[in-house]
VEXMI-93215 format. One record per residue (C-alpha): residue in one letter; x negated, y negated, z negated; residue number from 1. Coordinates in steps of 0.2 Angstrom, whole numbers. Layout:
// residues N
('a',(X,Y,Z),NUM);
...
END
This chain:
// residues 677
('m',(-569,-616,-396),1);
('e',(-577,-614,-413),2);
('n',(-594,-606,-418),3);
('i',(-598,-600,-400),4);
('e',(-617,-605,-402),5);
('e',(-619,-596,-418),6);
('t',(-609,-581,-413),7);
('v',(-617,-578,-396),8);
('g',(-634,-584,-399),9);
('f',(-635,-598,-386),10);
('g',(-650,-610,-386),11);
('k',(-661,-604,-372),12);
('g',(-658,-613,-356),13);
('v',(-642,-621,-350),14);
('t',(-626,-613,-353),15);
('k',(-611,-614,-342),16);
('v',(-595,-609,-351),17);
('y',(-578,-606,-343),18);
('a',(-562,-598,-348),19);
('s',(-549,-588,-338),20);
('i',(-531,-584,-341),21);
('d',(-526,-566,-337),22);
('l',(-509,-557,-338),23);
('e',(-517,-540,-341),24);
('k',(-529,-538,-326),25);
('a',(-521,-552,-315),26);
('r',(-531,-568,-315),27);
('v',(-519,-582,-316),28);
('g',(-529,-597,-321),29);
('r',(-547,-603,-324),30);
('t',(-555,-618,-332),31);
('r',(-569,-629,-326),32);
('i',(-587,-625,-332),33);
('l',(-593,-634,-347),34);
('e',(-612,-636,-352),35);
('e',(-608,-637,-370),36);
('p',(-616,-623,-380),37);
('k',(-609,-628,-397),38);
('n',(-590,-630,-396),39);
('p',(-584,-632,-379),40);
('r',(-567,-641,-377),41);
('w',(-558,-640,-360),42);
('y',(-542,-649,-364),43);
('e',(-534,-641,-348),44);
('s',(-516,-638,-344),45);
('f',(-509,-625,-333),46);
('h',(-491,-622,-326),47);
('i',(-491,-604,-321),48);
('y',(-478,-594,-312),49);
('c',(-476,-576,-318),50);
('a',(-468,-560,-311),51);
('h',(-480,-548,-320),52);
('l',(-478,-533,-331),53);
('a',(-489,-538,-346),54);
('s',(-491,-535,-364),55);
('n',(-503,-549,-368),56);
('v',(-509,-565,-361),57);
('i',(-528,-564,-361),58);
('f',(-540,-578,-363),59);
('t',(-558,-572,-356),60);
('v',(-573,-583,-360),61);
('k',(-589,-581,-350),62);
('d',(-606,-589,-347),63);
('d',(-608,-592,-328),64);
('n',(-624,-586,-320),65);
('p',(-631,-587,-303),66);
('i',(-626,-569,-300),67);
('g',(-610,-565,-309),68);
('a',(-606,-570,-326),69);
('t',(-609,-564,-344),70);
('l',(-594,-559,-355),71);
('i',(-593,-568,-371),72);
('g',(-576,-561,-377),73);
('r',(-558,-561,-375),74);
('a',(-543,-567,-385),75);
('y',(-526,-559,-385),76);
('v',(-509,-567,-387),77);
('p',(-495,-554,-387),78);
('v',(-481,-557,-374),79);
('e',(-468,-553,-387),80);
('e',(-473,-569,-397),81);
('l',(-468,-580,-382),82);
('l',(-451,-572,-376),83);
('d',(-440,-583,-387),84);
('g',(-446,-598,-378),85);
('q',(-453,-607,-393),86);
('e',(-470,-615,-391),87);
('v',(-485,-605,-398),88);
('d',(-499,-616,-405),89);
('k',(-513,-607,-414),90);
('w',(-532,-602,-415),91);
('v',(-535,-584,-409),92);
('d',(-550,-573,-413),93);
('i',(-561,-569,-398),94);
('l',(-565,-550,-397),95);
('d',(-579,-540,-389),96);
('k',(-576,-526,-377),97);
('e',(-572,-514,-392),98);
('k',(-559,-527,-398),99);
('n',(-570,-532,-413),100);
('p',(-571,-550,-418),101);
('v',(-586,-559,-413),102);
('g',(-584,-573,-425),103);
('s',(-578,-586,-413),104);
('k',(-560,-593,-410),105);
('i',(-551,-602,-396),106);
('h',(-537,-614,-398),107);
('v',(-522,-611,-386),108);
('r',(-505,-618,-384),109);
('l',(-492,-608,-374),110);
('q',(-473,-609,-370),111);
('y',(-463,-597,-359),112);
('f',(-448,-602,-349),113);
('d',(-436,-588,-343),114);
('v',(-432,-591,-325),115);
('a',(-414,-583,-327),116);
('k',(-410,-598,-339),117);
('d',(-416,-611,-326),118);
('q',(-401,-621,-321),119);
('n',(-407,-619,-302),120);
('w',(-408,-600,-302),121);
('s',(-399,-593,-287),122);
('r',(-389,-609,-285),123);
('g',(-398,-617,-271),124);
('i',(-400,-636,-270),125);
('k',(-386,-643,-281),126);
('s',(-388,-662,-277),127);
('l',(-393,-673,-263),128);
('k',(-405,-680,-276),129);
('f',(-415,-664,-276),130);
('p',(-433,-670,-280),131);
('g',(-442,-656,-271),132);
('v',(-454,-643,-277),133);
('p',(-460,-647,-294),134);
('y',(-479,-649,-299),135);
('t',(-485,-653,-282),136);
('f',(-498,-666,-277),137);
('f',(-489,-670,-261),138);
('s',(-472,-673,-267),139);
('q',(-456,-673,-257),140);
('r',(-453,-688,-246),141);
('q',(-438,-697,-240),142);
('g',(-434,-702,-222),143);
('c',(-443,-688,-214),144);
('k',(-440,-678,-198),145);
('i',(-446,-661,-193),146);
('s',(-445,-653,-176),147);
('l',(-448,-634,-176),148);
('y',(-456,-624,-162),149);
('q',(-455,-606,-158),150);
('d',(-470,-601,-148),151);
('a',(-480,-613,-138),152);
('h',(-467,-615,-124),153);
('v',(-449,-611,-122),154);
('p',(-443,-610,-103),155);
('d',(-427,-620,-98),156);
('k',(-410,-611,-102),157);
('f',(-419,-597,-112),158);
('v',(-408,-600,-127),159);
('p',(-389,-597,-125),160);
('k',(-377,-610,-133),161);
('i',(-379,-609,-152),162);
('p',(-365,-620,-160),163);
('l',(-371,-632,-174),164);
('a',(-361,-643,-185),165);
('g',(-352,-658,-177),166);
('g',(-349,-650,-161),167);
('t',(-367,-650,-155),168);
('y',(-378,-636,-149),169);
('y',(-395,-631,-153),170);
('e',(-409,-637,-141),171);
('p',(-426,-629,-143),172);
('h',(-442,-640,-143),173);
('r',(-457,-636,-133),174);
('c',(-473,-637,-143),175);
('w',(-488,-639,-131),176);
('e',(-478,-651,-120),177);
('d',(-475,-662,-135),178);
('v',(-493,-661,-140),179);
('f',(-498,-666,-122),180);
('d',(-486,-680,-122),181);
('s',(-492,-686,-139),182);
('i',(-510,-686,-135),183);
('t',(-507,-694,-118),184);
('n',(-497,-708,-126),185);
('a',(-509,-711,-141),186);
('k',(-516,-729,-141),187);
('h',(-527,-729,-156),188);
('l',(-531,-712,-164),189);
('i',(-531,-694,-161),190);
('y',(-537,-683,-175),191);
('i',(-538,-664,-173),192);
('t',(-543,-650,-185),193);
('g',(-543,-632,-180),194);
('w',(-549,-615,-183),195);
('s',(-553,-615,-165),196);
('v',(-551,-628,-152),197);
('y',(-555,-623,-134),198);
('t',(-558,-636,-121),199);
('e',(-554,-626,-105),200);
('i',(-535,-623,-109),201);
('s',(-521,-632,-101),202);
('l',(-506,-637,-111),203);
('v',(-494,-638,-97),204);
('r',(-491,-622,-87),205);
('d',(-472,-621,-83),206);
('s',(-471,-624,-64),207);
('r',(-453,-628,-66),208);
('r',(-457,-642,-79),209);
('p',(-472,-652,-71),210);
('k',(-479,-667,-79),211);
('p',(-489,-681,-72),212);
('g',(-507,-677,-76),213);
('g',(-502,-660,-83),214);
('d',(-515,-650,-73),215);
('i',(-529,-657,-84),216);
('t',(-538,-647,-97),217);
('l',(-538,-651,-115),218);
('g',(-556,-656,-115),219);
('e',(-554,-668,-100),220);
('l',(-539,-675,-108),221);
('l',(-547,-679,-124),222);
('k',(-563,-687,-115),223);
('k',(-551,-697,-105),224);
('k',(-542,-704,-120),225);
('a',(-558,-708,-129),226);
('s',(-565,-717,-113),227);
('e',(-549,-728,-115),228);
('g',(-554,-734,-132),229);
('v',(-544,-721,-142),230);
('r',(-553,-715,-157),231);
('v',(-554,-696,-155),232);
('l',(-560,-686,-170),233);
('m',(-561,-667,-170),234);
('l',(-565,-656,-186),235);
('v',(-568,-638,-180),236);
('w',(-572,-623,-191),237);
('d',(-591,-619,-189),238);
('d',(-591,-600,-187),239);
('r',(-608,-596,-196),240);
('t',(-609,-580,-186),241);
('s',(-610,-589,-169),242);
('v',(-629,-588,-169),243);
('g',(-641,-579,-157),244);
('l',(-643,-564,-167),245);
('l',(-624,-560,-165),246);
('k',(-617,-568,-150),247);
('k',(-615,-586,-145),248);
('d',(-596,-588,-148),249);
('g',(-597,-578,-165),250);
('l',(-588,-563,-171),251);
('m',(-571,-572,-171),252);
('a',(-574,-579,-153),253);
('t',(-569,-597,-158),254);
('h',(-579,-606,-145),255);
('d',(-586,-618,-159),256);
('e',(-603,-620,-151),257);
('e',(-596,-622,-134),258);
('t',(-584,-635,-140),259);
('e',(-597,-645,-149),260);
('h',(-609,-644,-134),261);
('y',(-595,-650,-122),262);
('f',(-592,-666,-131),263);
('q',(-610,-671,-134),264);
('n',(-614,-688,-127),265);
('t',(-596,-692,-124),266);
('d',(-584,-704,-134),267);
('v',(-576,-689,-142),268);
('h',(-583,-686,-160),269);
('c',(-583,-668,-163),270);
('v',(-590,-661,-180),271);
('l',(-592,-642,-184),272);
('c',(-587,-639,-202),273);
('p',(-592,-623,-211),274);
('r',(-582,-616,-225),275);
('n',(-594,-622,-238),276);
('p',(-594,-613,-255),277);
('d',(-590,-624,-271),278);
('d',(-602,-627,-285),279);
('g',(-594,-614,-296),280);
('g',(-598,-598,-286),281);
('s',(-612,-586,-288),282);
('i',(-625,-583,-275),283);
('v',(-616,-568,-269),284);
('q',(-599,-577,-268),285);
('d',(-607,-592,-259),286);
('l',(-613,-580,-245),287);
('q',(-596,-572,-244),288);
('i',(-587,-588,-243),289);
('s',(-599,-596,-230),290);
('t',(-598,-581,-218),291);
('m',(-581,-572,-221),292);
('f',(-569,-587,-225),293);
('t',(-563,-600,-213),294);
('h',(-555,-617,-211),295);
('h',(-538,-612,-205),296);
('q',(-529,-628,-202),297);
('k',(-521,-632,-186),298);
('i',(-517,-651,-186),299);
('v',(-515,-664,-173),300);
('v',(-512,-682,-179),301);
('v',(-509,-696,-167),302);
('d',(-502,-714,-167),303);
('s',(-485,-715,-158),304);
('e',(-472,-728,-153),305);
('l',(-458,-731,-165),306);
('p',(-442,-721,-161),307);
('s',(-432,-737,-156),308);
('g',(-446,-743,-144),309);
('g',(-448,-761,-139),310);
('s',(-460,-765,-152),311);
('q',(-479,-766,-153),312);
('k',(-480,-758,-170),313);
('r',(-485,-740,-170),314);
('r',(-482,-725,-182),315);
('i',(-491,-709,-187),316);
('v',(-484,-692,-180),317);
('s',(-492,-676,-185),318);
('f',(-491,-658,-179),319);
('v',(-495,-643,-190),320);
('g',(-492,-625,-190),321);
('g',(-499,-608,-184),322);
('i',(-504,-612,-166),323);
('d',(-522,-617,-163),324);
('l',(-526,-627,-147),325);
('c',(-536,-612,-140),326);
('d',(-536,-598,-128),327);
('g',(-523,-584,-131),328);
('r',(-510,-595,-139),329);
('y',(-499,-600,-124),330);
('d',(-484,-589,-123),331);
('t',(-465,-590,-121),332);
('p',(-451,-580,-130),333);
('f',(-452,-567,-115),334);
('h',(-470,-562,-121),335);
('s',(-474,-553,-105),336);
('l',(-488,-540,-105),337);
('f',(-492,-539,-86),338);
('r',(-482,-551,-76),339);
('t',(-491,-568,-80),340);
('l',(-508,-561,-77),341);
('d',(-508,-569,-60),342);
('t',(-501,-586,-66),343);
('a',(-501,-593,-84),344);
('h',(-513,-581,-91),345);
('h',(-525,-577,-77),346);
('d',(-537,-589,-84),347);
('d',(-532,-586,-102),348);
('f',(-532,-567,-105),349);
('h',(-533,-563,-123),350);
('q',(-534,-545,-129),351);
('p',(-545,-542,-144),352);
('n',(-538,-525,-149),353);
('f',(-548,-515,-137),354);
('t',(-567,-515,-134),355);
('g',(-571,-522,-117),356);
('a',(-554,-528,-112),357);
('s',(-554,-541,-99),358);
('i',(-543,-548,-85),359);
('t',(-553,-538,-72),360);
('k',(-547,-522,-81),361);
('g',(-529,-528,-82),362);
('g',(-516,-529,-95),363);
('p',(-508,-527,-107),364);
('r',(-513,-544,-114),365);
('e',(-509,-547,-132),366);
('p',(-493,-558,-132),367);
('w',(-493,-571,-146),368);
('h',(-478,-576,-157),369);
('d',(-480,-591,-168),370);
('i',(-471,-606,-177),371);
('h',(-477,-624,-176),372);
('s',(-469,-641,-182),373);
('r',(-469,-659,-178),374);
('l',(-468,-671,-193),375);
('e',(-462,-689,-193),376);
('g',(-460,-701,-207),377);
('p',(-470,-702,-223),378);
('i',(-474,-684,-223),379);
('a',(-484,-687,-207),380);
('w',(-495,-698,-217),381);
('d',(-498,-685,-230),382);
('l',(-504,-673,-217),383);
('f',(-516,-687,-211),384);
('r',(-522,-689,-229),385);
('s',(-525,-670,-232),386);
('i',(-538,-669,-218),387);
('d',(-552,-674,-230),388);
('g',(-556,-678,-248),389);
('g',(-559,-696,-245),390);
('a',(-542,-699,-237),391);
('a',(-533,-689,-251),392);
('f',(-535,-703,-263),393);
('g',(-527,-704,-280),394);
('f',(-532,-687,-288),395);
('p',(-526,-686,-306),396);
('e',(-539,-689,-319),397);
('t',(-532,-680,-334),398);
('p',(-529,-661,-336),399);
('e',(-511,-665,-340),400);
('d',(-508,-675,-324),401);
('a',(-517,-662,-314),402);
('a',(-506,-649,-320),403);
('r',(-490,-659,-316),404);
('a',(-498,-662,-298),405);
('g',(-500,-643,-296),406);
('l',(-519,-644,-295),407);
('v',(-527,-630,-305),408);
('s',(-545,-627,-308),409);
('g',(-557,-614,-301),410);
('k',(-574,-614,-307),411);
('d',(-579,-632,-304),412);
('n',(-567,-634,-290),413);
('i',(-549,-639,-288),414);
('i',(-536,-628,-280),415);
('d',(-519,-634,-272),416);
('r',(-508,-619,-273),417);
('s',(-492,-629,-268),418);
('i',(-488,-617,-253),419);
('q',(-486,-602,-265),420);
('d',(-476,-613,-277),421);
('a',(-465,-618,-263),422);
('y',(-461,-600,-258),423);
('i',(-458,-596,-276),424);
('n',(-446,-610,-279),425);
('a',(-437,-606,-263),426);
('i',(-435,-588,-267),427);
('r',(-429,-592,-285),428);
('r',(-416,-604,-278),429);
('a',(-410,-593,-263),430);
('k',(-392,-588,-264),431);
('n',(-390,-573,-253),432);
('f',(-403,-570,-240),433);
('i',(-421,-574,-235),434);
('y',(-429,-572,-218),435);
('i',(-448,-571,-216),436);
('e',(-461,-570,-202),437);
('n',(-479,-568,-207),438);
('q',(-495,-563,-200),439);
('y',(-499,-553,-216),440);
('f',(-487,-546,-229),441);
('l',(-497,-540,-244),442);
('g',(-498,-546,-262),443);
('s',(-493,-544,-280),444);
('s',(-507,-531,-281),445);
('f',(-506,-531,-300),446);
('c',(-490,-520,-298),447);
('w',(-497,-508,-285),448);
('s',(-498,-490,-288),449);
('a',(-516,-487,-294),450);
('d',(-518,-469,-289),451);
('d',(-534,-470,-279),452);
('i',(-539,-488,-280),453);
('k',(-542,-502,-292),454);
('p',(-529,-515,-287),455);
('e',(-538,-528,-297),456);
('d',(-553,-526,-285),457);
('v',(-542,-531,-270),458);
('g',(-537,-547,-278),459);
('a',(-521,-550,-268),460);
('l',(-513,-558,-283),461);
('h',(-500,-570,-276),462);
('l',(-482,-567,-282),463);
('i',(-472,-568,-266),464);
('p',(-468,-549,-264),465);
('k',(-464,-547,-282),466);
('e',(-453,-562,-283),467);
('l',(-443,-555,-268),468);
('s',(-441,-538,-275),469);
('l',(-436,-545,-292),470);
('k',(-424,-557,-284),471);
('i',(-416,-542,-275),472);
('v',(-415,-532,-291),473);
('s',(-407,-547,-300),474);
('k',(-393,-548,-287),475);
('i',(-390,-529,-288),476);
('e',(-389,-530,-307),477);
('a',(-376,-545,-304),478);
('g',(-366,-535,-291),479);
('e',(-370,-548,-278),480);
('r',(-376,-547,-260),481);
('f',(-394,-552,-256),482);
('t',(-404,-547,-241),483);
('v',(-422,-550,-236),484);
('y',(-428,-548,-218),485);
('v',(-447,-548,-214),486);
('v',(-456,-548,-197),487);
('v',(-474,-544,-197),488);
('p',(-486,-538,-183),489);
('m',(-488,-519,-180),490);
('w',(-505,-521,-186),491);
('p',(-518,-535,-190),492);
('e',(-527,-541,-174),493);
('g',(-542,-531,-171),494);
('l',(-547,-513,-167),495);
('p',(-534,-503,-175),496);
('e',(-546,-490,-181),497);
('s',(-558,-502,-189),498);
('g',(-560,-502,-208),499);
('s',(-554,-519,-210),500);
('v',(-538,-516,-201),501);
('q',(-535,-500,-209),502);
('a',(-538,-508,-226),503);
('i',(-525,-521,-223),504);
('l',(-512,-509,-217),505);
('d',(-515,-499,-233),506);
('w',(-513,-514,-244),507);
('q',(-497,-518,-234),508);
('r',(-490,-501,-237),509);
('r',(-494,-502,-256),510);
('t',(-485,-519,-256),511);
('m',(-469,-512,-248),512);
('e',(-470,-496,-259),513);
('m',(-470,-508,-274),514);
('m',(-455,-518,-268),515);
('y',(-445,-503,-263),516);
('k',(-448,-494,-279),517);
('d',(-441,-509,-288),518);
('i',(-425,-509,-277),519);
('i',(-422,-490,-278),520);
('q',(-424,-490,-297),521);
('a',(-411,-504,-298),522);
('l',(-399,-495,-287),523);
('k',(-400,-479,-297),524);
('a',(-398,-489,-313),525);
('k',(-381,-495,-306),526);
('g',(-376,-478,-299),527);
('i',(-377,-485,-281),528);
('d',(-382,-472,-267),529);
('e',(-387,-484,-253),530);
('d',(-401,-486,-241),531);
('p',(-414,-498,-248),532);
('r',(-416,-505,-231),533);
('n',(-399,-513,-233),534);
('y',(-408,-525,-245),535);
('l',(-425,-526,-238),536);
('t',(-430,-522,-221),537);
('f',(-446,-524,-211),538);
('f',(-449,-526,-192),539);
('c',(-463,-529,-180),540);
('l',(-463,-535,-162),541);
('g',(-467,-526,-146),542);
('n',(-464,-526,-128),543);
('r',(-463,-514,-113),544);
('e',(-462,-518,-95),545);
('v',(-460,-507,-79),546);
('k',(-472,-510,-65),547);
('k',(-465,-522,-52),548);
('h',(-470,-525,-34),549);
('g',(-482,-539,-31),550);
('e',(-489,-538,-49),551);
('y',(-507,-542,-52),552);
('e',(-519,-528,-48),553);
('p',(-535,-527,-58),554);
('s',(-551,-523,-49),555);
('e',(-557,-512,-62),556);
('k',(-550,-499,-74),557);
('p',(-551,-496,-93),558);
('e',(-563,-483,-100),559);
('p',(-555,-465,-98),560);
('d',(-547,-458,-113),561);
('s',(-546,-475,-122),562);
('d',(-532,-483,-131),563);
('y',(-534,-497,-118),564);
('l',(-530,-486,-104),565);
('r',(-516,-477,-114),566);
('a',(-508,-494,-117),567);
('q',(-509,-499,-99),568);
('e',(-502,-482,-93),569);
('a',(-488,-483,-106),570);
('r',(-484,-501,-101),571);
('r',(-482,-506,-119),572);
('f',(-490,-516,-133),573);
('m',(-487,-525,-149),574);
('i',(-483,-544,-149),575);
('y',(-494,-552,-162),576);
('v',(-485,-561,-176),577);
('h',(-495,-576,-182),578);
('a',(-481,-586,-190),579);
('k',(-481,-591,-208),580);
('m',(-462,-595,-210),581);
('m',(-448,-592,-223),582);
('i',(-430,-597,-221),583);
('g',(-418,-595,-236),584);
('k',(-400,-601,-240),585);
('i',(-402,-614,-252),586);
('c',(-389,-627,-245),587);
('h',(-381,-640,-255),588);
('l',(-367,-633,-266),589);
('h',(-354,-647,-260),590);
('y',(-354,-639,-243),591);
('f',(-342,-625,-244),592);
('k',(-344,-621,-226),593);
('p',(-359,-611,-220),594);
('a',(-374,-621,-215),595);
('r',(-374,-625,-197),596);
('g',(-389,-637,-195),597);
('q',(-406,-637,-186),598);
('i',(-413,-623,-197),599);
('h',(-398,-612,-194),600);
('g',(-400,-615,-175),601);
('f',(-419,-611,-176),602);
('r',(-416,-595,-185),603);
('m',(-402,-590,-172),604);
('s',(-414,-594,-158),605);
('l',(-428,-584,-166),606);
('w',(-416,-569,-168),607);
('y',(-410,-571,-150),608);
('e',(-429,-570,-145),609);
('h',(-432,-555,-155),610);
('l',(-415,-545,-153),611);
('g',(-410,-551,-136),612);
('m',(-392,-554,-142),613);
('l',(-382,-565,-153),614);
('d',(-369,-557,-164),615);
('d',(-355,-564,-175),616);
('s',(-363,-555,-190),617);
('f',(-379,-565,-188),618);
('f',(-369,-580,-194),619);
('r',(-368,-571,-211),620);
('p',(-386,-564,-213),621);
('e',(-383,-559,-231),622);
('s',(-369,-547,-226),623);
('e',(-370,-528,-225),624);
('e',(-363,-529,-208),625);
('c',(-377,-540,-202),626);
('i',(-391,-530,-209),627);
('r',(-384,-514,-203),628);
('k',(-382,-522,-185),629);
('v',(-400,-528,-185),630);
('n',(-407,-512,-191),631);
('q',(-397,-502,-178),632);
('v',(-403,-513,-164),633);
('s',(-421,-512,-170),634);
('d',(-421,-494,-172),635);
('k',(-414,-492,-154),636);
('y',(-428,-503,-147),637);
('w',(-441,-493,-157),638);
('d',(-435,-477,-149),639);
('l',(-436,-486,-132),640);
('y',(-453,-493,-136),641);
('s',(-461,-477,-142),642);
('s',(-453,-466,-129),643);
('e',(-464,-455,-118),644);
('t',(-456,-462,-102),645);
('i',(-451,-479,-96),646);
('d',(-437,-482,-83),647);
('h',(-433,-500,-88),648);
('d',(-439,-515,-97),649);
('l',(-433,-517,-115),650);
('p',(-416,-525,-114),651);
('g',(-414,-544,-112),652);
('p',(-429,-554,-119),653);
('p',(-430,-543,-135),654);
('d',(-446,-538,-144),655);
('c',(-440,-533,-162),656);
('v',(-443,-515,-166),657);
('t',(-442,-507,-183),658);
('l',(-458,-506,-192),659);
('p',(-462,-487,-192),660);
('v',(-460,-484,-211),661);
('g',(-452,-470,-219),662);
('i',(-445,-472,-237),663);
('a',(-444,-456,-248),664);
('s',(-432,-463,-260),665);
('e',(-431,-447,-271),666);
('a',(-450,-450,-275),667);
('s',(-448,-469,-275),668);
('e',(-462,-469,-262),669);
('v',(-465,-477,-245),670);
('t',(-475,-468,-231),671);
('v',(-481,-478,-217),672);
('t',(-484,-468,-200),673);
('a',(-496,-474,-188),674);
('a',(-489,-481,-172),675);
('w',(-503,-491,-163),676);
('i',(-498,-491,-144),677);
END
């Protein structure tokens, strides 16, 4: 920047200048803070994915303060100057709020790359030499293996025969059994990070699959391994609300204080780690981060024998995904509401959606659907290195190297956004379908309808929803099939009537409205009269069980006229979706036959869990036949789930019901109807 001191009048105290990059009101980049009052020079590079409606790229310069920041001015580069793909390298005037020059300038260099001209656009993975997602710190590794898990446990013979390539059949893995075996067999190290780790859970609960020592609790197992000389380290999120003024286990009931106390004076080293604010935040932001944001990792890293066996050498094996080692997480694809309250869930009753819910008052419990993974090979070491900054050696030292590694600046902090980047790359490469399961589905708020809110105040800026709708639009315009299936919870975990839950549901509705509006406009432009749900469709999971003889009988009853009592009497409840997963078709182009590998088998197993059936159309998820079949089955299950009466369980092991959303295509609007219990 030039002439900033003379223009703004710095000179008193220490100035902390930073710049941000905005596409209209969407913040897409921010530099580090410089304490240079005269002519600050950042020399920072950014690789920014765009899916925005914008007329200008805006560079905002501010002076950081303990509370908030003082605007110095903004510089504008019209988007039309960038669309030809040529590099723009120039000084730009900084303007005040009224867009009058303040006498300072900022030097910027920009270049736009049209995604439709990318050689990989909608073409999948064209070569076995595919290098992986670009601009990431942890790059793609060779010689790795991943095992995928649906839910914490899968009973024997649950999944029917799902044929794979080479004449084999899909075999499901069992998450908590594998975690138990890995911890039991570790000889040197067991590292665990978690949003919550509860010592009183047991990992092995299937009476038809007993294991030697399987009746031990997690806490006792870890103490046993530590006493054998294994280095057991635990990094658990410190819930700052778990203090006496609130309640011992905190607002989130993570048991963090209990877990720390349990391992005191033992060989297990357990550390509670709060979500500390970075140096660049204001006092208000620091308070919000330390009390409202969490460490959300769920990682187990152990040493393990080599696959070939017979050697004294060991290797690293890592587990990562959505399943914490805590209460409320053990479940199977049957997701029972009432029938396991005397067995697997008698001492693990989880129901945070009703005030005062407990095992003594009976079900329904909240079933838990999740996805987890086991990593082997070099990628397992990357996970090990990611646990703390000291292990993640080799951070780039120049802005250019940082940009190439996908590391972007906040205000004096470094952000790894590689998960979003991986989603974006997969969506852009996807050929004809995408399947998503996610705990939340809201984002791209920069394109929400702004009728009664300021979307910029919500700050849900990630691109995933807009990338999906634009991908569908591009396929409609090209006359090609493309379908997107999304599974979300019926509502976010918590009291349905609470302000936070209602806000998230509203943001989800606005996200869906934005996406369907894009699709409907594209269909109309092509003169196609078709249900937009044939291109984008949403589901939630739920279960309903008739009462059976010999079922657990609670000693108490829920409060009269409560949602808890109504759910108990209706014998139904949602299955909470905690997964963060996306599957798309981006197979190697040399394979002219449909993909029939482990990912295909995993998706088919999930669809069997959710739909209670396998259909030939499921082999072609992009087809109109498939999406119509899935919508038809889910609509049927929703009718059974929401019926006033119940004569039978939902058919098979299914739990997939249509998310109760009405699409008013004439007005290009989406209306969400409430359906809590």
